[in-house]
N, C-alpha and C positions, 0 to 999 in steps of 0.2 A: 504494500500500500504506500509506504513512504517513497519507494522508487518511482511510482507513478506520479506522486506529487512533485518529486524532484524533477522529473521530466517535464511536467507542466510548467515549471518555473524556468525552463530553458529560455534563453534569450529569443530564439526564433518563435517559440510558442507565445511569449509575451508580446512580441511585435505583431504576430498574426492576430492575437486576441484584441490588441489595442486598435489595429487597423480595422478589424471587423466591427468593433464597437463604434469607432469613428464614422465609418460609412453607414452604419445603421442609423446613427443620430442624424447625420447629414441627409439621409434619404427621408427620414421622418419629418425633418424640418422643411423638406422640399428644396433644399439647396442643390441636390443632384437628382437626376432623373433615375427611374428604375433601370433603364438600359445602361446608364453609366455605372450604377451600383452593381448590376449583374456582371458587367465586363471586368470591373476592378476586383470584385469579390471572387470571381472565377479564377482569375490569375493568382490571387493570394492563396486560395485554398488548393489549387492545383500545385503550386510551388511547395506549399507546406506538406501536403500528402505525398507528393513526388519525392521529396527529400527523405521523408520517413520510410517509404518503400525502398528507396535506394540504400538507406542505412541497413535496413533489415536484410536485404538481399546480400549486401557486402558482408554482413556478420555471418549469415548462413554459409556463404561461400568460404569465408575464412575458417569457420568451424569444420567444414567438409575437408578443406585442404589440410587442416591440422590433424584431423582423424586419419587421413590417408598416410600422412608422414609417420604416424605412430605405428601403424599396422604393417 
């Protein structure tokens, strides 16, 4: 549980959450249009989840390579 909280406090996570909150507020105020919101939000979320998947795949690959070297 503490590891999950520590990961949430990661700088990228904080930036992603802050930007998401900012764009939600701006869209509710009518400062930006729904189309602008969706474009920006999609880029942010795609980047965030893309880097998370990349990290996971790299870790799995590293563990697989490490297992082959021992056997």
